[in-house]
Backbone bond lengths (Angstrom), bond angles and torsions (degrees), N, CA, C in turn:
res aa  C-N    CA-C-N  psi(-1)  N-CA   C-N-CA  omega(-1)  CA-C   N-CA-C  phi
1 M - - - 1.458 - - 1.528 107.89 -
2 N 1.338 117.47 107.13 1.460 120.93 177.49 1.520 109.75 -97.64
3 L 1.312 116.17 152.38 1.456 122.38 -168.37 1.523 112.12 -110.08
4 G 1.332 115.06 144.48 1.453 122.32 171.79 1.523 108.19 -124.41
5 L 1.319 117.12 107.09 1.461 122.13 -179.97 1.524 108.67 -98.54
6 V 1.326 116.49 128.93 1.467 121.52 -176.75 1.521 108.64 -123.42
7 V 1.324 115.92 119.42 1.463 122.56 -177.09 1.525 108.80 -116.06
8 S 1.312 117.26 121.18 1.464 121.68 172.75 1.518 107.35 -101.23
9 T 1.341 117.17 127.46 1.456 120.65 -171.76 1.524 112.02 -138.15
10 L 1.322 114.93 149.88 1.462 120.92 171.00 1.523 111.28 -84.72
11 G 1.323 116.92 12.87 1.460 120.52 177.13 1.510 113.66 89.33
12 R 1.328 117.09 27.86 1.465 121.16 179.87 1.531 108.43 -81.47
13 V 1.335 115.06 90.97 1.462 121.55 -168.21 1.521 112.27 -65.40
14 E 1.326 118.21 -40.89 1.464 119.34 -175.50 1.524 111.81 -65.84
15 S 1.323 117.42 -41.74 1.467 118.14 177.73 1.524 110.79 -69.40
16 L 1.325 117.29 -35.13 1.468 120.07 175.32 1.528 111.28 -61.70
17 R 1.325 115.73 -36.41 1.468 119.45 179.90 1.542 110.48 -60.10
18 R 1.327 116.36 -43.04 1.463 119.61 178.37 1.527 111.13 -62.22
19 L 1.338 116.79 -42.14 1.459 120.78 177.79 1.526 110.56 -59.35
20 L 1.329 116.68 -49.60 1.463 120.00 -177.02 1.525 111.38 -63.65
21 E 1.313 116.82 -39.43 1.463 119.03 -179.79 1.531 111.35 -66.29
22 S 1.343 116.92 -31.45 1.467 119.22 177.23 1.521 111.98 -71.14
23 L 1.341 117.15 -16.79 1.462 121.73 -178.38 1.524 113.57 -96.19
24 L 1.331 117.75 -9.42 1.461 121.13 -170.31 1.529 112.71 -55.81
25 D 1.315 117.54 -42.85 1.463 120.37 -177.57 1.523 113.05 -99.50
26 Q 1.347 115.97 12.82 1.468 118.31 -174.96 1.523 113.91 -118.88
27 L 1.327 118.39 -37.12 1.459 120.22 178.95 1.520 110.21 -75.23
28 T 1.318 116.50 139.50 1.456 121.40 175.91 1.525 109.49 -101.48
29 A 1.318 115.80 175.12 1.461 120.60 179.88 1.519 111.88 -65.79
30 D 1.333 117.73 -20.47 1.463 121.44 -179.37 1.526 112.72 -91.05
31 D 1.325 117.03 -5.92 1.460 121.51 175.01 1.522 109.36 -90.06
32 H 1.330 115.54 165.59 1.467 118.82 -177.58 1.531 109.20 -144.53
33 L 1.321 115.87 133.09 1.455 122.98 176.68 1.521 108.52 -113.54
34 V 1.332 116.52 128.13 1.460 121.30 174.57 1.526 108.15 -116.80
35 I 1.326 115.54 127.62 1.462 121.63 174.96 1.518 107.78 -109.33
36 V 1.327 116.36 123.92 1.463 121.59 178.90 1.521 107.04 -104.60
37 A 1.324 115.89 103.55 1.466 122.19 -175.09 1.528 109.42 -93.20
38 Q 1.316 116.19 109.23 1.464 120.24 179.60 1.523 111.93 -91.70
39 R 1.327 116.48 -4.71 1.462 124.26 169.40 1.526 107.50 -148.16
40 N 1.341 115.59 163.37 1.472 121.63 173.22 1.530 112.21 52.34
41 L 1.329 115.74 45.43 1.462 120.34 -175.02 1.527 111.83 -58.65
42 A 1.326 117.77 -43.21 1.469 120.28 -177.18 1.522 111.43 -63.66
43 E 1.334 116.68 -41.42 1.462 119.97 -179.71 1.524 111.49 -67.37
44 V 1.333 116.37 -39.63 1.459 120.01 178.62 1.531 110.22 -66.05
45 E 1.319 117.49 -41.56 1.456 120.76 178.73 1.527 110.82 -62.79
46 A 1.327 117.41 -39.46 1.466 120.18 178.18 1.529 110.81 -64.08
47 L 1.325 117.07 -41.61 1.461 120.77 177.76 1.525 110.36 -63.05
48 A 1.331 116.62 -44.32 1.465 120.25 179.24 1.526 110.80 -62.00
49 A 1.326 116.93 -41.42 1.469 120.51 -179.45 1.521 111.18 -60.70
50 S 1.332 117.05 -38.85 1.462 119.92 -179.17 1.524 111.57 -67.59
51 H 1.336 117.65 -25.82 1.467 120.72 179.78 1.527 111.98 -93.80
52 R 1.333 117.19 -20.51 1.469 118.03 172.61 1.522 109.74 -62.67
53 S 1.324 116.13 -36.51 1.459 119.51 -179.80 1.523 111.94 -64.78
54 A 1.334 116.31 -18.94 1.464 120.94 177.39 1.528 111.55 -90.88
55 G 1.340 117.12 1.36 1.456 120.42 173.31 1.510 116.43 109.46
56 L 1.335 119.01 -0.95 1.458 120.56 179.37 1.520 110.42 -80.30
57 T 1.331 116.60 139.78 1.464 122.03 174.13 1.523 107.38 -91.53
58 I 1.322 116.37 106.90 1.464 121.72 -173.06 1.524 109.52 -128.78
59 T 1.319 115.91 130.57 1.464 122.37 170.44 1.515 107.59 -113.52
60 V 1.323 116.47 135.52 1.461 121.71 176.45 1.519 108.46 -114.90
61 V 1.323 116.47 126.36 1.462 122.65 176.56 1.529 107.41 -132.99
62 T 1.310 116.24 177.96 1.457 120.95 174.92 1.522 108.84 -131.22
63 S 1.315 116.31 172.37 1.463 121.03 -178.21 1.511 109.09 -160.24
64 P 1.345 118.16 168.58 1.462 120.05 169.80 1.529 109.92 -61.31
65 P 1.330 117.67 162.88 1.468 120.68 -176.57 1.524 112.70 -61.08
66 G 1.326 114.01 155.91 1.460 121.53 177.46 1.516 111.16 113.96
67 A 1.338 116.31 128.87 1.461 119.66 -178.11 1.523 112.09 -62.80
68 S 1.337 117.67 -38.07 1.463 119.69 179.58 1.523 110.95 -64.91
69 R 1.318 116.67 -43.55 1.472 119.44 176.89 1.517 110.74 -61.88
70 G 1.335 116.08 -41.40 1.449 119.46 179.61 1.518 111.95 -63.01
71 R 1.315 117.34 -45.04 1.463 120.01 -179.58 1.528 111.30 -64.58
72 N 1.318 116.98 -40.81 1.469 119.29 177.00 1.526 110.81 -61.60
73 A 1.337 116.48 -42.18 1.467 120.07 178.52 1.518 110.82 -64.95
74 G 1.325 116.54 -36.15 1.455 119.89 179.37 1.513 112.70 -66.59
75 V 1.320 116.93 -42.16 1.467 120.13 177.30 1.528 109.90 -63.04
76 A 1.325 116.73 -41.12 1.468 120.43 179.48 1.523 111.92 -63.30
77 A 1.343 117.30 -24.28 1.461 121.18 -178.61 1.530 112.86 -85.66
78 L 1.328 118.06 -7.39 1.459 120.72 177.52 1.530 110.30 -70.05
79 P 1.311 117.88 156.54 1.475 120.31 -178.83 1.528 111.96 -56.37
80 V 1.304 115.77 136.30 1.467 121.81 -178.59 1.521 109.82 -68.43
81 G 1.341 115.70 141.18 1.451 120.61 172.83 1.508 115.60 86.84
82 R 1.339 118.08 2.32 1.469 120.62 -179.98 1.522 108.69 -109.88
83 D 1.338 115.91 120.08 1.456 120.67 -177.20 1.532 109.52 -87.95
84 L 1.327 115.05 69.29 1.455 121.66 -176.20 1.525 111.11 -70.64
85 L 1.328 115.61 156.56 1.453 121.41 170.54 1.519 107.65 -84.86
86 L 1.332 116.59 118.68 1.458 121.43 -174.07 1.516 111.46 -92.72
87 N 1.330 114.55 145.52 1.460 122.93 168.75 1.524 106.82 -142.64
88 F 1.337 116.70 152.11 1.456 120.93 -170.59 1.525 111.41 -125.51
89 P 1.345 117.61 70.56 1.462 119.42 178.72 1.528 111.54 -64.76
90 N 1.324 115.61 148.45 1.463 120.65 167.76 1.517 109.18 -75.47
91 D 1.320 116.54 169.81 1.469 118.27 175.81 1.522 111.45 -71.78
92 T 1.337 118.26 -10.54 1.459 121.74 176.30 1.532 112.47 -100.22
93 T 1.329 116.75 5.03 1.462 121.67 179.72 1.525 110.05 -80.31
94 W 1.312 116.22 153.05 1.469 122.15 170.68 1.520 108.78 -142.47
95 F 1.328 115.56 152.83 1.462 121.76 -174.71 1.520 110.55 -110.40
96 P 1.336 117.62 116.14 1.467 119.47 175.01 1.530 110.98 -59.22
97 S 1.307 115.30 155.65 1.459 121.46 -179.68 1.524 111.01 -53.79
98 H 1.321 115.98 137.35 1.468 125.08 175.41 1.528 114.21 74.47
99 T 1.332 118.26 0.46 1.466 119.20 178.75 1.528 110.89 -61.11
100 L 1.325 116.75 -45.62 1.459 119.13 -177.50 1.527 111.75 -68.30
101 D 1.337 117.35 -30.79 1.464 119.20 174.78 1.522 110.31 -62.20
102 R 1.335 116.83 -39.19 1.466 120.36 178.88 1.523 110.19 -64.71
103 L 1.330 117.10 -40.39 1.460 119.77 179.18 1.526 110.90 -70.12
104 R 1.301 115.73 -37.78 1.460 119.79 -178.21 1.521 111.63 -66.26
105 S 1.330 117.19 -22.91 1.461 120.99 -178.29 1.522 112.98 -89.85
106 L 1.338 117.89 4.55 1.462 120.31 176.95 1.533 109.78 -63.79
107 P 1.326 118.03 151.62 1.471 120.46 -175.69 1.522 112.28 -63.78
108 D 1.327 115.66 154.61 1.462 120.88 -177.70 1.526 112.40 -59.89
109 G 1.328 116.86 -29.29 1.457 119.72 -178.79 1.512 114.55 -79.79
110 F 1.323 117.49 0.10 1.463 121.34 -179.37 1.529 110.33 -60.63
111 R 1.345 116.15 133.95 1.464 119.58 178.94 1.529 112.74 -123.28
112 A 1.330 118.05 -37.67 1.461 119.93 -179.06 1.518 109.45 -157.34
113 G 1.325 115.14 148.77 1.449 120.97 178.79 1.519 109.93 -175.46
114 A 1.322 115.48 -166.07 1.465 119.63 -177.77 1.513 109.81 -152.46
115 L 1.331 115.52 151.82 1.452 121.86 172.07 1.525 109.25 -125.78
116 T 1.317 116.41 161.47 1.453 122.67 -174.75 1.531 110.43 -73.39
117 V 1.330 116.09 144.47 1.455 123.13 173.11 1.525 107.29 -114.08
118 V 1.327 116.66 125.75 1.461 120.41 -179.28 1.521 109.95 -117.78
119 D 1.329 115.73 152.26 1.460 121.37 170.97 1.517 108.37 -128.86
120 E 1.319 116.76 -165.38 1.462 119.61 -175.88 1.527 113.15 -65.74
121 N 1.332 117.02 -11.77 1.462 121.08 179.44 1.523 113.38 -104.46
122 G 1.330 117.27 1.13 1.453 120.93 -178.31 1.515 111.50 113.03
123 P 1.338 118.32 -164.07 1.465 120.76 -178.88 1.528 111.71 -62.45
124 K 1.335 116.13 137.00 1.464 119.62 175.12 1.531 110.09 -68.49
125 F 1.325 116.21 -39.45 1.463 122.68 173.66 1.524 107.43 -140.00
126 V 1.319 116.67 143.30 1.461 121.39 173.65 1.518 107.70 -89.38
127 L 1.326 116.17 116.93 1.456 120.46 -177.16 1.525 110.69 -76.92
128 P 1.331 117.02 153.22 1.471 120.48 173.80 1.530 110.07 -62.48
129 P 1.314 117.87 156.89 1.465 120.07 177.66 1.528 111.36 -67.04
130 P 1.346 116.59 153.86 1.469 119.90 176.15 1.519 111.06 -52.29
131 G 1.322 115.73 139.56 1.455 121.85 -178.61 1.514 113.57 98.48
132 T 1.342 117.08 -14.41 1.464 120.64 177.25 1.521 109.93 -70.02
133 A 1.313 117.46 140.77 1.463 121.03 179.59 1.534 110.24 -71.95
134 L 1.315 115.62 143.66 1.460 120.06 166.93 1.523 107.43 -76.22
135 D 1.332 116.77 126.22 1.458 120.20 177.63 1.529 109.36 -142.99
136 R 1.327 116.21 -171.79 1.462 120.78 -174.76 1.529 113.00 -69.10
137 H 1.319 117.27 -8.12 1.459 120.88 178.23 1.523 111.50 -106.77
138 T 1.318 117.70 -45.34 1.469 119.13 179.47 1.527 111.90 -67.59
139 A 1.333 117.95 -21.74 1.467 120.50 178.38 1.523 112.01 -60.21
140 W 1.330 117.52 -23.79 1.462 121.21 -177.42 1.520 112.79 -76.28
141 T 1.331 118.13 -8.78 1.461 120.12 179.60 1.523 112.77 -87.53
142 V 1.327 117.88 -4.48 1.464 121.84 -175.81 1.523 109.72 -102.30
143 I 1.330 116.10 126.72 1.457 120.68 173.50 1.523 108.63 -114.78
144 E 1.313 116.19 166.61 1.461 121.67 -167.85 1.533 112.67 -54.71
145 M 1.336 117.49 -44.20 1.469 120.05 -176.96 1.522 112.27 -64.63
146 G 1.340 117.08 -21.74 1.454 120.89 -179.26 1.519 114.45 -98.57
147 L 1.326 117.89 -3.48 1.458 121.03 -176.18 1.525 110.96 -77.02
148 L 1.324 116.05 134.06 1.462 123.78 174.36 1.520 107.23 -122.52
149 I 1.335 116.76 125.41 1.458 119.15 -177.69 1.523 109.47 -154.57
150 R 1.327 115.89 138.05 1.461 120.26 176.13 1.527 109.82 -66.04
151 R 1.323 114.64 145.19 1.466 118.90 -178.52 1.524 111.81 -60.48
152 S 1.318 117.40 -38.95 1.467 119.82 -178.93 1.524 110.60 -61.17
153 L 1.325 117.39 -39.25 1.452 121.01 179.54 1.523 110.63 -72.44
154 F 1.321 116.59 -40.44 1.467 121.37 175.49 1.519 110.78 -55.34
155 D 1.338 115.89 -45.67 1.465 120.19 -179.78 1.528 111.64 -67.57
156 E 1.332 116.78 -38.47 1.464 119.83 178.29 1.527 111.28 -60.34
157 L 1.326 116.49 -35.59 1.467 121.57 -178.09 1.527 112.44 -82.66
158 G 1.321 117.35 -6.37 1.457 120.69 178.27 1.510 114.44 85.57
159 G 1.332 117.25 13.74 1.461 120.12 179.46 1.519 111.80 72.42
160 F 1.334 114.58 -168.34 1.462 120.19 177.69 1.530 110.03 -75.63
161 D 1.305 115.87 146.81 1.460 120.62 174.82 1.525 108.22 -69.20
162 P 1.341 119.37 115.31 1.465 121.11 -176.50 1.519 113.94 -69.61
163 E 1.336 116.66 -9.07 1.459 120.01 -178.89 1.527 112.96 -91.89
164 I 1.330 117.86 0.45 1.458 120.18 175.74 1.525 109.03 -132.17
165 G 1.337 115.40 159.60 1.453 120.77 178.51 1.515 112.52 108.31
166 T 1.316 115.32 168.08 1.462 122.01 -178.51 1.523 111.30 -54.22
167 G 1.331 115.88 127.82 1.460 120.80 177.24 1.514 115.06 80.61
168 A 1.342 118.33 1.43 1.467 120.74 179.49 1.528 110.23 -64.32
169 P 1.341 117.72 156.73 1.471 120.95 -178.18 1.522 112.46 -81.23
170 T 1.313 117.14 26.97 1.464 123.02 -179.36 1.527 107.79 -134.06
171 P 1.321 118.28 171.20 1.470 119.28 176.38 1.527 114.17 -70.77
172 W 1.326 118.55 -10.02 1.471 121.28 -169.58 1.518 109.51 -90.66
173 Q 1.328 116.59 91.50 1.458 122.82 -163.99 1.525 115.48 -99.29
174 A 1.311 118.22 18.88 1.469 120.60 177.90 1.522 108.90 -161.87
175 G 1.334 115.03 167.16 1.453 120.51 171.34 1.509 115.96 103.13
176 E 1.347 118.34 9.72 1.460 118.95 -174.13 1.529 112.77 -67.55
177 A 1.336 118.67 -35.75 1.470 119.81 178.02 1.526 110.58 -69.71
178 T 1.333 116.44 -43.15 1.463 119.71 178.25 1.521 110.69 -60.77
179 D 1.315 116.75 -43.58 1.462 121.41 178.56 1.528 110.63 -59.35
180 M 1.333 116.58 -42.75 1.462 119.24 179.81 1.522 111.04 -64.03
181 L 1.331 117.58 -41.08 1.462 119.59 -179.32 1.518 111.60 -69.54
182 L 1.307 117.41 -32.09 1.460 119.51 175.31 1.534 110.80 -69.19
183 K 1.320 117.05 -34.74 1.468 120.02 172.86 1.534 110.20 -64.87
184 L 1.320 116.25 -39.62 1.458 120.42 178.43 1.529 110.84 -62.56
185 L 1.330 116.82 -42.88 1.465 120.57 178.70 1.526 111.75 -64.10
186 R 1.314 116.41 -36.67 1.464 119.60 177.37 1.528 110.51 -64.40
187 A 1.335 116.87 -38.98 1.464 120.70 -178.79 1.526 111.91 -78.47
188 E 1.351 116.80 -38.16 1.464 121.56 -176.69 1.524 108.93 -138.27
189 P 1.330 117.87 83.82 1.476 120.96 -173.73 1.526 114.18 -59.67
190 Y 1.327 118.40 -23.60 1.464 120.20 -175.01 1.525 111.67 -116.91
191 I 1.309 117.13 31.84 1.458 120.54 -179.20 1.527 110.38 -61.27
192 D 1.320 115.24 142.95 1.466 121.72 176.29 1.530 107.49 -81.24
193 F 1.323 116.42 97.25 1.462 122.05 -176.31 1.523 108.26 -95.07
194 A 1.331 116.64 125.69 1.468 121.96 -170.81 1.531 111.08 -97.44
195 W 1.328 116.42 95.36 1.467 121.04 173.27 1.524 108.41 -74.40
196 Q 1.325 117.05 122.83 1.457 120.21 -179.15 1.533 110.46 -81.74
197 P 1.335 116.96 149.68 1.465 119.45 178.82 1.529 111.54 -62.84
198 A 1.317 115.82 160.04 1.467 121.17 -172.25 1.520 113.48 -63.14
199 D 1.339 117.85 -20.34 1.466 118.71 -179.65 1.530 112.39 -83.58
200 V 1.328 117.23 1.58 1.468 121.46 171.55 1.525 106.14 -106.53
201 F 1.315 116.86 105.52 1.458 119.77 -171.99 1.518 110.98 -148.03
202 V 1.323 114.80 164.27 1.461 121.81 171.05 1.521 108.10 -119.65
203 G 1.321 115.90 152.20 1.453 120.72 -179.46 1.507 111.51 -97.71
204 G 1.314 115.03 156.35 1.459 121.17 177.46 1.515 109.92 -157.36
205 I 1.315 116.22 -161.63 1.455 121.59 176.71 1.525 108.06 -124.02
206 S 1.315 116.93 157.86 1.461 120.78 179.71 1.524 109.96 -66.42
207 D 1.330 116.02 151.60 1.467 120.73 -175.64 1.524 114.14 -55.49
208 P 1.350 120.06 -40.84 1.463 118.36 -177.46 1.521 114.47 -87.26
209 S 1.327 118.12 6.74 1.458 120.93 -175.30 1.529 111.39 -57.63
210 G 1.329 115.94 125.94 1.460 121.57 176.38 1.510 116.02 79.57
211 L 1.327 118.53 2.10 1.458 121.57 -177.00 1.525 111.00 -97.42
212 T 1.306 115.71 148.81 1.457 120.03 170.85 1.527 108.89 -72.26
213 V 1.346 115.98 170.66 1.464 119.06 178.39 1.528 110.64 -59.20
214 A 1.332 116.97 -44.49 1.468 120.35 -178.99 1.522 110.91 -64.52
215 E 1.339 117.49 -41.38 1.463 120.73 179.56 1.529 111.02 -66.68
216 R 1.324 115.95 -39.10 1.466 119.73 179.10 1.526 110.79 -62.11
217 R 1.315 116.70 -44.15 1.463 120.08 -177.21 1.530 111.09 -72.44
218 R 1.311 116.81 -32.73 1.470 119.91 174.15 1.528 110.00 -62.38
219 K 1.333 115.72 -41.96 1.460 120.57 -179.91 1.524 110.63 -66.56
220 L 1.332 117.54 -45.36 1.456 120.85 179.05 1.523 111.38 -59.98
221 R 1.319 116.45 -40.88 1.462 119.99 179.70 1.523 110.56 -66.98
222 G 1.337 116.88 -44.89 1.462 120.35 179.66 1.518 112.31 -62.74
223 Y 1.347 116.64 -42.73 1.461 119.97 177.38 1.532 110.31 -65.58
224 G 1.334 116.24 -40.13 1.457 119.89 178.15 1.523 112.04 -60.04
225 R 1.342 116.74 -39.15 1.472 120.41 178.50 1.522 110.81 -61.81
226 G 1.346 115.77 -44.15 1.459 118.73 -179.23 1.511 112.56 -63.15
227 L 1.322 116.62 -43.55 1.461 119.97 -178.63 1.522 111.17 -71.69
228 G 1.346 116.83 -36.85 1.455 119.65 175.48 1.515 112.05 -62.71
229 R 1.323 115.88 -34.89 1.466 119.93 177.68 1.523 111.19 -64.40
230 L 1.338 116.58 -37.06 1.461 119.84 -177.98 1.519 112.39 -65.07
231 V 1.340 117.93 -40.46 1.466 118.22 -176.28 1.524 111.18 -66.83
232 T 1.350 115.95 -23.91 1.461 119.77 174.67 1.524 110.94 -82.99
233 R 1.316 116.55 -46.55 1.469 120.91 -179.86 1.520 111.29 -55.92
234 W 1.329 116.92 -41.02 1.460 120.97 -174.88 1.527 112.48 -97.62
235 R 1.324 116.75 13.64 1.460 123.46 169.41 1.534 113.44 53.73
236 Y 1.337 115.73 49.85 1.455 119.17 173.20 1.528 108.96 -67.42
237 P 1.330 117.40 152.55 1.469 119.80 -178.90 1.526 111.58 -57.59
238 L 1.317 115.79 151.27 1.464 119.63 -177.36 1.519 111.52 -58.82
239 W 1.344 118.32 -40.72 1.462 119.14 -179.19 1.525 110.71 -61.79
240 W 1.361 116.65 -36.89 1.459 121.37 179.93 1.527 110.04 -67.51
241 R 1.333 116.01 -41.07 1.472 119.89 179.28 1.529 110.96 -61.81
242 F 1.334 116.67 -44.53 1.462 119.01 -178.24 1.525 111.32 -68.71
243 A 1.320 117.02 -36.31 1.465 119.79 176.37 1.529 110.05 -64.87
244 F 1.325 116.69 -40.84 1.457 121.88 178.31 1.524 110.38 -63.74
245 L 1.313 116.60 -43.36 1.461 121.12 179.50 1.528 110.65 -63.60
246 G 1.329 116.73 -51.13 1.457 119.74 -178.78 1.511 112.73 -63.63
247 G 1.331 116.47 -32.88 1.458 120.07 179.07 1.510 113.11 -62.68
248 G 1.338 116.68 -24.54 1.454 119.44 178.26 1.516 113.33 -59.44
249 L 1.329 116.82 -32.35 1.463 120.60 -179.39 1.519 112.24 -64.32
250 F 1.333 116.83 -24.45 1.461 120.78 -177.42 1.528 112.36 -98.03
251 F 1.329 116.56 7.67 1.456 120.33 -177.33 1.520 111.42 -57.70
252 G 1.327 116.75 -47.77 1.458 119.77 -179.00 1.510 112.99 -62.95
253 L 1.327 117.07 -31.18 1.458 121.40 178.38 1.525 110.97 -70.99
254 R 1.336 116.31 -38.71 1.465 120.50 -178.17 1.516 112.11 -77.28
255 H 1.326 117.81 -20.31 1.469 121.57 -175.19 1.524 109.98 -124.73
256 R 1.320 116.81 48.23 1.461 120.21 -175.99 1.524 112.93 -64.93
257 G 1.334 117.84 -21.11 1.456 119.36 179.53 1.515 113.58 -66.26
258 T 1.331 117.11 -27.45 1.465 120.52 -175.58 1.518 113.66 -125.37
259 N 1.330 118.35 -10.95 1.459 121.13 -176.15 1.524 110.43 -135.03
260 A 1.335 115.58 158.48 1.450 121.33 177.45 1.529 109.81 -89.37
261 L 1.321 115.29 159.08 1.456 120.32 -177.56 1.528 111.74 -56.81
262 A 1.340 117.31 -39.84 1.460 121.35 -177.14 1.528 112.96 -70.95
263 D 1.333 117.71 -11.38 1.468 119.67 -179.65 1.518 111.97 -63.84
264 G 1.334 116.79 -23.02 1.456 119.51 179.16 1.518 112.90 -58.57
265 W 1.332 116.87 -30.66 1.457 119.52 178.72 1.518 110.99 -61.34
266 W 1.343 117.02 -40.13 1.460 120.80 -176.61 1.524 111.19 -73.05
267 V 1.326 116.48 -33.30 1.465 119.92 173.71 1.524 109.68 -65.78
268 F 1.329 116.60 -46.17 1.465 121.52 178.39 1.529 110.65 -58.50
269 L 1.331 116.80 -46.62 1.457 120.72 -178.78 1.522 111.21 -62.17
270 G 1.335 116.73 -43.42 1.458 119.58 178.70 1.519 112.17 -63.38
271 R 1.321 116.70 -44.58 1.469 119.26 179.27 1.533 110.78 -62.54
272 L 1.322 116.36 -39.16 1.459 119.73 178.43 1.527 110.23 -62.26
273 E 1.329 117.18 -45.31 1.469 120.60 178.56 1.523 110.86 -60.22
274 G 1.335 116.49 -42.18 1.459 119.33 179.64 1.513 111.91 -63.64
275 M 1.318 117.30 -41.06 1.457 120.64 -179.38 1.520 111.88 -70.53
276 L 1.348 116.46 -30.70 1.466 120.26 176.69 1.524 112.02 -79.25
277 G 1.335 116.40 -20.83 1.455 120.44 -178.58 1.515 113.89 79.90
278 R 1.340 117.43 19.10 1.463 120.81 177.51 1.517 109.28 -158.68
279 T 1.316 115.84 158.37 1.457 120.72 176.64 1.528 109.56 -87.28
280 L 1.320 115.60 159.31 1.462 120.48 -174.57 1.525 113.18 -101.87
281 N 1.314 117.10 9.71 1.463 121.19 169.85 1.522 108.29 -153.43
282 D 1.304 116.61 172.45 1.463 121.16 -175.67 1.529 109.75 -94.13
283 Q 1.321 116.58 77.82 1.455 120.67 176.89 1.523 109.60 -75.79
284 Q 1.343 115.60 140.76 1.462 118.90 178.16 1.523 111.50 -74.88
285 S 1.322 116.72 -29.90 1.461 120.90 179.73 1.522 108.40 -140.25
286 F 1.330 115.19 139.73 1.463 120.29 -179.54 1.529 111.50 -101.95
287 T 1.329 117.98 -3.92 1.456 120.79 -172.41 1.526 110.93 -60.75
288 A 1.328 115.25 129.12 1.467 119.79 -175.52 1.521 111.76 -72.38
289 V 1.342 117.64 -36.31 1.449 122.03 -176.53 1.513 108.77 -130.17
290 T 1.331 116.95 131.39 1.467 120.75 -177.18 1.512 113.01 -116.54
291 R 1.336 118.23 -2.12 1.467 120.03 -178.98 1.523 111.11 -152.12
């Protein structure tokens, strides 16, 4: 099982450096890392060059803005004809020792699954135990950094929707992994989805890390819009939609370690906008994250 890691970045070189250093003793010559630099291309290329000399196989490309567009461009830049196992780390992701060995030892018939993503506060989502079916509810526990999918299956599904996700040219700033898994369920309702045990994980940082209060709330609202859009697009039952909407108000209460109590209002507002299919004011930019 050879790996294809695809990183879409705004050119944050220092966080990329940590990611690359965590991969130095883990990537083999048959694995491939693609970095899609949507800013600071020269600096990212210089960083990649310094790590190629240490033995990493790295391709650097660029793309139009948006994490989904970047990831699609990164997959397209992988060597043709190789059905690699894909993973989509952020530029702030890092891989604990031996994580890639665990992924590389997955059975040849593996097609899709997920691993846990942790930050300084613990797991971002608690995944279902191995053997649990992928369905319209468990799909919401998978985020991009934890998604594992064969390239052939990724291509069959058409990749990530470029109109949703962080940095997309629309108000819908989250939900691209969930959307992909819902497409997978539509195509293969009984797919054998491989939830990895909790000791197979990747590291990251909490969503509001380094952001001002205004930036944090902008991000929460943008992410809320994207997720609210999904529950409408995929025709979840009305009771589920209203429960999802109302739950946004309690977001700050459930995540007091990283967010303030009042942040729930911005999550609620974003989810409402997503479910309505429009924003409630004339924002000049909908991008959830700008730096």
